VOPAGU-2260 file (C-alpha; in pm, 1 decimal, decimal comma):
REM VOPAGU-2260
SITE   aa  ch    i         X         Y         Z
SITE  MET   A    0       0,0       0,0       0,0
SITE  THR   A    1     127,6     347,4     -85,0
SITE  ARG   A    2     256,8     540,5     215,2
SITE  VAL   A    3     196,9     916,2     233,9
SITE  PHE   A    4     355,4    1167,7     472,7
SITE  SER   A    5     231,6    1524,5     520,2
SITE  GLY   A    6     316,4    1786,0     780,2
SITE  ILE   A    7     189,4    2117,7     905,5
SITE  LYS   A    8     410,2    2366,8    1091,3
SITE  PRO   A    9     267,4    2542,9    1399,5
SITE  THR   A   10     402,9    2888,9    1319,6
SITE  GLY   A   11      66,5    3061,7    1280,1
SITE  HIS   A   12    -306,4    3007,9    1289,4
SITE  VAL   A   13    -435,1    2765,0    1027,1
SITE  THR   A   14    -590,7    2939,8     727,2
SITE  LEU   A   15    -853,6    2880,8     464,7
SITE  GLY   A   16    -562,9    2835,2     223,6
SITE  ASN   A   17    -418,6    2553,3     435,1
SITE  TYR   A   18    -759,4    2385,8     444,9
SITE  LEU   A   19    -864,3    2414,3      79,2
SITE  GLY   A   20    -509,8    2367,0     -48,7
SITE  ALA   A   21    -412,8    2062,2     156,0
SITE  MET   A   22    -599,4    1959,4     470,0
SITE  ARG   A   23    -934,3    1888,2     306,8
SITE  HIS   A   24    -762,9    1666,6      50,4
SITE  TRP   A   25    -584,4    1482,1     330,8
SITE  ALA   A   26    -917,1    1406,7     498,5
SITE  GLU   A   27   -1126,6    1332,4     191,6
SITE  VAL   A   28    -871,8    1149,4     -23,9
SITE  ASP   A   29    -526,3    1071,5     114,8
SITE  GLN   A   30    -618,6     901,1     440,3
SITE  HIS   A   31    -848,3     659,4     253,2
SITE  ARG   A   32    -630,5     577,6     -46,9
SITE  ALA   A   33    -299,1     525,7     133,4
SITE  ASP   A   34    -124,2     441,6     458,2
SITE  SER   A   35    -106,4     806,1     564,3
SITE  LEU   A   36      81,4     991,8     836,4
SITE  PHE   A   37      -4,9    1349,4     928,8
SITE  CYS   A   38     246,4    1525,9    1149,3
SITE  ILE   A   39     254,1    1857,7    1333,9
SITE  VAL   A   40     618,2    1944,1    1263,8
SITE  ASP   A   41     676,0    2146,5    1578,1
SITE  LEU   A   42    1056,1    2116,2    1569,5
SITE  HIS   A   43    1056,9    2319,6    1247,8
SITE  ALA   A   44     889,6    2604,7    1436,7
SITE  LEU   A   45    1207,9    2646,1    1642,0
SITE  THR   A   46    1426,2    2753,8    1348,1
SITE  VAL   A   47    1327,3    3119,7    1398,5
SITE  ASP   A   48    1263,9    3342,5    1697,7
SITE  HIS   A   49     953,0    3214,8    1874,2
SITE  ASP   A   50     745,8    3227,2    2191,8
SITE  PRO   A   51     755,5    2879,5    2354,8
SITE  ALA   A   52     404,1    2912,0    2495,6
SITE  ARG   A   53     271,1    3010,8    2153,8
SITE  VAL   A   54     436,8    2712,5    1983,5
SITE  ARG   A   55     272,7    2478,9    2235,6
SITE  ARG   A   56     -64,2    2647,7    2190,1
SITE  LEU   A   57     -48,9    2642,6    1811,4
SITE  SER   A   58      69,4    2281,6    1809,6
SITE  ARG   A   59    -235,3    2174,3    2008,2
SITE  GLN   A   60    -460,2    2389,2    1791,1
SITE  ALA   A   61    -318,0    2241,4    1469,9
SITE  ALA   A   62    -368,9    1886,1    1600,0
SITE  THR   A   63    -726,4    1965,5    1701,1
SITE  LEU   A   64    -802,5    2121,7    1363,1
SITE  LEU   A   65    -657,5    1823,6    1175,1
SITE  LEU   A   66    -909,0    1605,0    1354,2
SITE  ALA   A   67   -1185,0    1862,7    1309,1
SITE  THR   A   68   -1132,9    1866,1     932,4
SITE  GLY   A   69   -1201,0    1492,7     917,7
SITE  LEU   A   70    -882,4    1297,3     983,3
SITE  ASP   A   71    -976,0     969,3    1149,4
SITE  PRO   A   72    -711,4     826,4    1386,7
SITE  GLU   A   73    -855,7     480,9    1322,2
SITE  VAL   A   74    -764,4     520,8     955,2
SITE  CYS   A   75    -448,1     735,2     959,5
SITE  THR   A   76    -169,2     834,5    1200,4
SITE  VAL   A   77    -172,2    1182,1    1358,5
SITE  PHE   A   78     118,3    1282,3    1582,2
SITE  LEU   A   79     365,6    1546,8    1693,0
SITE  GLN   A   80     712,2    1542,2    1539,6
SITE  SER   A   81     885,5    1608,2    1872,6
SITE  HIS   A   82     719,8    1301,0    2025,9
SITE  VAL   A   83     908,6    1068,1    1789,8
SITE  ASP   A   84    1284,6    1072,3    1852,2
SITE  GLU   A   85    1358,4     898,2    1523,3
SITE  HIS   A   86    1316,2    1229,6    1340,0
SITE  THR   A   87    1613,2    1392,2    1511,2
SITE  ARG   A   88    1816,4    1070,2    1517,8
SITE  LEU   A   89    1793,6    1043,2    1141,8
SITE  SER   A   90    1832,9    1414,3    1078,3
SITE  TYR   A   91    2195,7    1412,4    1193,8
SITE  LEU   A   92    2282,7    1121,5     965,6
SITE  LEU   A   93    2136,8    1310,6     671,1
SITE  GLU   A   94    2336,5    1620,1     765,4
SITE  CYS   A   95    2642,5    1394,2     731,4
SITE  VAL   A   96    2533,3    1308,3     376,3
SITE  ALA   A   97    2417,5    1653,1     261,7
SITE  SER   A   98    2650,8    1930,9     149,1
SITE  ASP   A   99    2671,4    2290,2     264,1
SITE  GLY   A  100    2593,5    2406,7     -88,3
SITE  GLU   A  101    2273,3    2206,1    -103,1
SITE  MET   A  102    2148,4    2363,1     218,4
SITE  ARG   A  103    2229,6    2714,9     106,5
SITE  ARG   A  104    2051,0    2669,9    -226,6
SITE  MET   A  105    1716,4    2616,3     -57,4
SITE  ILE   A  106    1484,7    2899,9    -160,2
SITE  GLN   A  107    1323,6    2935,4     180,9
SITE  TYR   A  108    1664,5    2966,9     345,7
SITE  LYS   A  109    1765,9    3236,9      98,6
SITE  GLU   A  110    1445,8    3433,8     155,1
SITE  LYS   A  111    1438,3    3405,5     533,1
SITE  SER   A  112    1809,6    3473,6     576,7
SITE  ALA   A  113    1781,9    3779,4     352,7
SITE  ARG   A  114    1501,5    3916,3     570,5
SITE  GLU   A  115    1707,3    3856,3     883,7
SITE  ARG   A  116    2004,8    4039,4     735,3
SITE  GLU   A  117    1783,4    4334,6     643,8
SITE  ARG   A  118    1670,4    4352,0    1006,3
SITE  GLY   A  119    2028,2    4335,3    1126,4
SITE  GLY   A  120    1966,3    4006,5    1302,5
SITE  SER   A  121    2152,6    3677,9    1301,8
SITE  MET   A  122    2028,8    3344,9    1167,1
SITE  ARG   A  123    1997,7    3026,6    1365,1
SITE  LEU   A  124    2200,7    2734,0    1237,8
SITE  SER   A  125    1882,1    2526,4    1236,2
SITE  LEU   A  126    1740,0    2751,7     963,8
SITE  LEU   A  127    2021,5    2634,5     737,9
SITE  THR   A  128    2005,7    2266,3     830,6
SITE  TYR   A  129    1631,2    2214,0     870,6
SITE  PRO   A  130    1592,0    2063,0     519,2
SITE  ALA   A  131    1784,7    1763,9     656,2
SITE  LEU   A  132    1524,9    1732,0     932,0
SITE  MET   A  133    1249,7    1764,3     675,3
SITE  ALA   A  134    1412,0    1485,9     474,8
SITE  ALA   A  135    1429,4    1275,9     791,7
SITE  ASP   A  136    1057,5    1334,7     850,1
SITE  ILE   A  137     988,7    1176,0     513,3
SITE  LEU   A  138    1252,5     903,8     488,1
SITE  ALA   A  139    1202,4     760,2     836,2
SITE  TYR   A  140     868,4     613,0     732,5
SITE  GLY   A  141     953,5     464,5     396,0
SITE  THR   A  142     731,5     730,3     239,9
SITE  ASP   A  143     626,0     682,6    -121,5
SITE  GLU   A  144     443,7    1013,9    -178,1
SITE  VAL   A  145     465,7    1361,5     -28,6
SITE  PRO   A  146     173,6    1590,0    -120,2
SITE  VAL   A  147     326,3    1934,8    -168,1
SITE  GLY   A  148     269,4    2271,5    -326,6
SITE  ASP   A  149     511,3    2445,9    -556,8
SITE  ASP   A  150     698,9    2606,3    -265,3
SITE  GLN   A  151     794,0    2269,1    -114,8
SITE  THR   A  152     890,1    2077,2    -429,2
SITE  GLN   A  153    1256,4    2173,7    -388,2
SITE  HIS   A  154    1265,4    2010,6     -44,9
SITE  VAL   A  155    1126,8    1683,8    -179,0
SITE  GLU   A  156    1387,9    1687,9    -455,4
SITE  LEU   A  157    1660,1    1732,2    -193,2
SITE  THR   A  158    1510,0    1444,2       5,9
SITE  ARG   A  159    1525,5    1225,9    -302,9
SITE  ASP   A  160    1888,3    1322,2    -363,7
SITE  LEU   A  161    1986,8    1241,4      -5,9
SITE  ALA   A  162    1806,9     907,1     -14,2
SITE  VAL   A  163    1974,7     804,0    -339,6
SITE  ARG   A  164    2318,3     919,7    -216,7
SITE  PHE   A  165    2282,8     733,7     113,9
SITE  ASN   A  166    2167,9     416,9     -63,1
SITE  GLN   A  167    2460,6     433,1    -305,7
SITE  ARG   A  168    2722,4     492,1     -35,7
SITE  TYR   A  169    2598,3     265,4     241,7
SITE  GLY   A  170    2358,4      15,0      88,4
SITE  HIS   A  171    1989,5      32,8      12,8
SITE  THR   A  172    1817,2     175,1     318,8
SITE  PHE   A  173    1558,4     432,8     212,8
SITE  THR   A  174    1258,4     438,7     -15,3
SITE  VAL   A  175    1304,3     725,7    -262,7
SITE  PRO   A  176     986,8     935,2    -233,4
SITE  ARG   A  177     812,8    1135,3    -501,1
SITE  ALA   A  178     630,4    1466,5    -481,3
SITE  ALA   A  179     256,5    1451,1    -544,0
SITE  ARG   A  180      50,1    1751,7    -643,7
SITE  PRO   A  181    -320,8    1692,9    -578,8
SITE  GLY   A  182    -508,2    1809,8    -886,5
SITE  VAL   A  183    -822,9    1896,2    -693,1
SITE  ALA   A  184    -654,0    2115,4    -433,5
SITE  ALA   A  185    -729,4    2487,0    -447,2
SITE  ARG   A  186    -462,1    2752,9    -469,4
SITE  VAL   A  187    -584,7    3022,2    -232,3
SITE  MET   A  188    -422,2    3364,0    -251,8
SITE  ASN   A  189    -409,8    3652,5      -5,7
SITE  LEU   A  190    -729,5    3859,3     -29,5
SITE  GLN   A  191    -535,2    4185,7      -9,9
SITE  ASP   A  192    -252,0    4072,1    -236,3
SITE  PRO   A  193    -387,6    3812,1    -480,6
SITE  THR   A  194     -43,4    3757,4    -629,2
SITE  SER   A  195      79,4    3604,9    -300,5
SITE  LYS   A  196     -28,1    3280,8    -136,0
SITE  MET   A  197    -248,9    3298,0     172,8
SITE  GLY   A  198       6,8    3180,6     428,2
SITE  LYS   A  199     -43,4    3133,0     801,5
SITE  SER   A  200     288,7    3299,9     880,9
SITE  ASP   A  201     195,4    3624,5     704,7
SITE  ASP   A  202     127,0    3941,1     901,0
SITE  SER   A  203    -142,0    4087,9     674,4
SITE  GLY   A  204    -443,9    3971,9     875,2
SITE  PRO   A  205    -711,0    4142,3     657,8
SITE  GLY   A  206    -603,4    3931,4     361,6
SITE  ILE   A  207    -612,5    3601,4     547,1
SITE  VAL   A  208    -918,1    3399,2     646,4
SITE  TYR   A  209    -838,7    3178,0     943,4
SITE  LEU   A  210   -1022,2    2853,4    1006,8
SITE  LEU   A  211   -1142,9    2978,8    1344,4
SITE  ASP   A  212   -1253,5    3325,4    1228,5
SITE  GLU   A  213   -1608,2    3417,7    1331,8
SITE  PRO   A  214   -1863,8    3434,0    1044,7
SITE  ASP   A  215   -1889,0    3813,5    1056,6
SITE  VAL   A  216   -1510,5    3842,9    1039,4
SITE  VAL   A  217   -1501,6    3609,4     738,0
SITE  ARG   A  218   -1768,0    3812,9     560,4
SITE  LYS   A  219   -1590,2    4141,1     630,6
SITE  LYS   A  220   -1255,4    4013,2     499,4
SITE  ILE   A  221   -1403,8    3873,4     179,5
SITE  MET   A  222   -1623,1    4175,9     111,5
SITE  ARG   A  223   -1309,3    4392,8     140,6
SITE  ALA   A  224   -1102,9    4167,3     -83,7
SITE  VAL   A  225    -901,9    4338,7    -357,2
SITE  THR   A  226   -1058,6    4284,0    -697,9
SITE  ASP   A  227    -947,2    4438,7   -1025,7
SITE  SER   A  228    -964,2    4765,3   -1218,2
SITE  GLY   A  229   -1225,0    4643,6   -1464,6
SITE  ARG   A  230   -1590,3    4556,3   -1411,8
SITE  ASP   A  231   -1627,3    4218,8   -1580,1
SITE  VAL   A  232   -1610,0    3901,6   -1374,0
SITE  GLU   A  233   -1342,4    3707,9   -1559,9
SITE  TYR   A  234   -1140,6    3401,2   -1473,0
SITE  ASP   A  235    -785,6    3501,1   -1566,4
SITE  ARG   A  236    -506,0    3486,7   -1311,2
SITE  GLU   A  237    -282,9    3719,0   -1513,1
SITE  THR   A  238    -524,6    4002,9   -1584,0
SITE  SER   A  239    -779,2    3955,0   -1303,1
SITE  PRO   A  240    -596,1    3794,7   -1007,6
SITE  GLY   A  241    -833,8    3927,5    -741,2
SITE  VAL   A  242   -1151,2    3807,9    -909,7
SITE  THR   A  243    -987,7    3479,7   -1008,4
SITE  ASN   A  244    -894,5    3417,7    -645,8
SITE  LEU   A  245   -1254,1    3469,8    -534,4
SITE  LEU   A  246   -1383,4    3242,1    -809,1
SITE  GLU   A  247   -1141,0    2966,9    -709,8
SITE  ILE   A  248   -1237,7    2995,6    -343,2
SITE  LEU   A  249   -1607,9    2980,8    -433,1
SITE  ALA   A  250   -1552,4    2685,3    -664,0
SITE  ALA   A  251   -1352,1    2498,7    -400,4
SITE  CYS   A  252   -1623,5    2552,4    -140,4
SITE  THR   A  253   -1917,3    2460,9    -363,3
SITE  GLY   A  254   -1764,6    2198,4    -590,8
SITE  GLY   A  255   -1813,9    2415,6    -898,7
SITE  ASP   A  256   -1589,1    2515,3   -1185,3
SITE  PRO   A  257   -1435,7    2864,3   -1152,4
SITE  ARG   A  258   -1458,3    2935,7   -1525,1
SITE  ALA   A  259   -1824,4    2840,5   -1535,7
SITE  LEU   A  260   -1895,7    3043,1   -1222,2
SITE  ALA   A  261   -1746,2    3354,1   -1380,7
SITE  GLY   A  262   -2027,5    3363,3   -1634,0
SITE  ALA   A  263   -2291,1    3362,7   -1361,7
SITE  TYR   A  264   -2192,4    3700,4   -1214,8
SITE  GLU   A  265   -2231,5    4051,9   -1343,5
SITE  SER   A  266   -2081,1    4232,3   -1045,9
SITE  TYR   A  267   -1796,6    4193,4    -802,5
SITE  GLY   A  268   -2031,6    4256,5    -511,4
SITE  ALA   A  269   -2252,1    3956,0    -584,4
SITE  LEU   A  270   -1946,4    3735,3    -628,8
SITE  LYS   A  271   -1806,1    3847,9    -295,1
SITE  GLU   A  272   -2136,4    3788,0    -114,5
SITE  ASP   A  273   -2172,3    3434,5    -246,5
SITE  THR   A  274   -1807,2    3356,3    -178,1
SITE  ALA   A  275   -1836,7    3482,2     177,8
SITE  GLU   A  276   -2145,5    3270,5     248,3
SITE  ALA   A  277   -1987,0    2961,7      94,2
SITE  VAL   A  278   -1675,9    3001,7     310,3
SITE  VAL   A  279   -1883,5    3060,6     624,5
SITE  GLU   A  280   -2077,0    2740,2     556,2
SITE  VAL   A  281   -1765,2    2530,6     498,8
SITE  LEU   A  282   -1585,2    2666,0     803,6
SITE  GLY   A  283   -1895,5    2625,2    1019,7
SITE  THR   A  284   -1870,2    2246,7     997,1
SITE  VAL   A  285   -1501,6    2248,4    1092,4
SITE  GLN   A  286   -1555,2    2495,7    1376,1
SITE  ALA   A  287   -1839,8    2293,3    1525,0
SITE  ARG   A  288   -1623,1    1982,3    1539,4
SITE  HIS   A  289   -1335,0    2190,0    1677,5
SITE  ARG   A  290   -1554,6    2308,6    1966,3
SITE  GLU   A  291   -1648,5    1948,8    2046,1
SITE  LEU   A  292   -1284,4    1842,2    2058,6
SITE  CYS   A  293   -1182,7    2142,0    2270,7
SITE  ALA   A  294   -1452,2    2047,1    2522,4
SITE  ASP   A  295   -1271,0    1715,9    2577,8
SITE  PRO   A  296    -895,5    1783,1    2544,7
SITE  THR   A  297    -811,8    1431,7    2665,9
SITE  GLN   A  298    -944,7    1300,4    2334,8
SITE  VAL   A  299    -685,4    1493,3    2133,5
SITE  GLU   A  300    -411,5    1401,6    2380,9
SITE  GLY   A  301    -503,4    1034,6    2343,0
SITE  VAL   A  302    -489,1    1056,9    1964,3
SITE  LEU   A  303    -144,1    1219,4    1975,9
SITE  ARG   A  304     -12,3     966,7    2226,2
SITE  GLN   A  305    -134,1     669,0    2024,2
SITE  GLY   A  306     -17,9     831,7    1701,1
SITE  ALA   A  307     333,4     882,2    1837,6
SITE  GLU   A  308     352,5     521,0    1954,6
SITE  LYS   A  309     244,5     399,7    1613,9
SITE  ALA   A  310     482,5     636,9    1432,9
SITE  ARG   A  311     778,9     530,1    1647,7
SITE  ALA   A  312     712,2     165,2    1571,8
SITE  MET   A  313     700,7     245,0    1199,7
SITE  ALA   A  314    1012,8     462,7    1192,0
SITE  ARG   A  315    1247,4     280,9    1428,2
SITE  PRO   A  316    1341,9     -13,7    1201,8
SITE  THR   A  317    1440,1     217,9     915,9
SITE  VAL   A  318    1635,5     456,8    1136,8
SITE  ASP   A  319    1811,5     170,2    1316,1
SITE  ALA   A  320    1902,9      25,3     976,9
SITE  ALA   A  321    2044,5     362,5     870,9
SITE  TYR   A  322    2259,6     376,4    1185,9
SITE  ARG   A  323    2401,2      33,0    1113,9
SITE  ALA   A  324    2454,0     108,2     745,1
SITE  ILE   A  325    2650,7     427,8     806,2
SITE  GLY   A  326    2887,3     251,5    1044,4
SITE  LEU   A  327    2754,6     300,3    1398,1
SITE  LEU   A  328    2765,7      18,1    1649,2
SITE  PRO   A  329    2433,0    -108,1    1782,3
SITE  PRO   A  330    2346,3     -62,2    2151,4
SITE  VAL   A  331    2533,9    -305,1    2375,0
SITE  PHE   A  332    2211,8    -464,7    2492,9
SITE  ASP   A  333    2112,5    -559,3    2139,4
SITE  THR   A  334    2256,2    -908,5    2169,6
SITE  ALA   A  335    2100,6   -1036,9    1850,5
SITE  LEU   A  336    2281,2    -780,2    1636,3
SITE  ASN   A  337    2608,0    -820,1    1823,2
SITE  ALA   A  338    2597,5   -1196,2    1783,4
SITE  ALA   A  339    2543,2   -1154,6    1410,9
SITE  GLY   A  340    2846,3    -922,7    1392,6
SITE  ARG   A  341    2644,0    -640,6    1238,8
């Protein structure tokens, strides 16, 4: 059975873009078609300046929302990255295989380090090396597919390179994963800057719809969304990015086709009203389930505990094999391996 690994980083509140672009597909498709693992990659949140209490709060919130969007712990595995030591164990081995040049070529490192330099700040070493940890997240589980957007494809390619290099140098150890781009996933852009993706780490709150926004807040943000200089409702990302973004959001929420929807509207106002109501309806279902889970926090804690136990059992054989392959002695109490001289 195909194995799929996906992760979400707790660096901001989860957005409509996260949901329509990835999380809904995880719940409706991936968890049923494959042996799927969904991980809150909290260690990645430590690569930049952060508030520890906020990371803990957002990690719990992300886990709760994953379940609220429809992930079933009886069908898939939901866990926290920091609860499975195999991630960091394997990360160091991959750092010993990767090159400095490969790390520095990562687009996200270039962008984030440039911003830090502009602010006169210094960069954490983990910001440079975190692609090795990301590769470890994937390779530890013998992952076949990694659902990603365009901004993460480079990391999957690096993961593939590291897996192939390790296998060639030390013997076949890792499955070489492939990037998967879900065709049905929506590409949701910032409502105030429709040329930029709606990201949870952004600061421009008015352009971002969060999964836990109240209905009136959702309506206000969408009604104030940037449209275009013309008057016609056209589906064209180049000439009408604002309107196209609204059409894609409406289509994703209603199951329609954005090009066909464009012909049904004669004004931006009507399009915004219908889009706002469609988003409110979709988020209402998620928010209701989120409230239920928050009322019984032990349920989420139980899911994460069981998920971590399951993930550890899945990852440990591969990571142990990698340790042996690269030349490290097994623990002294592992008599079976010592007796075999491995």
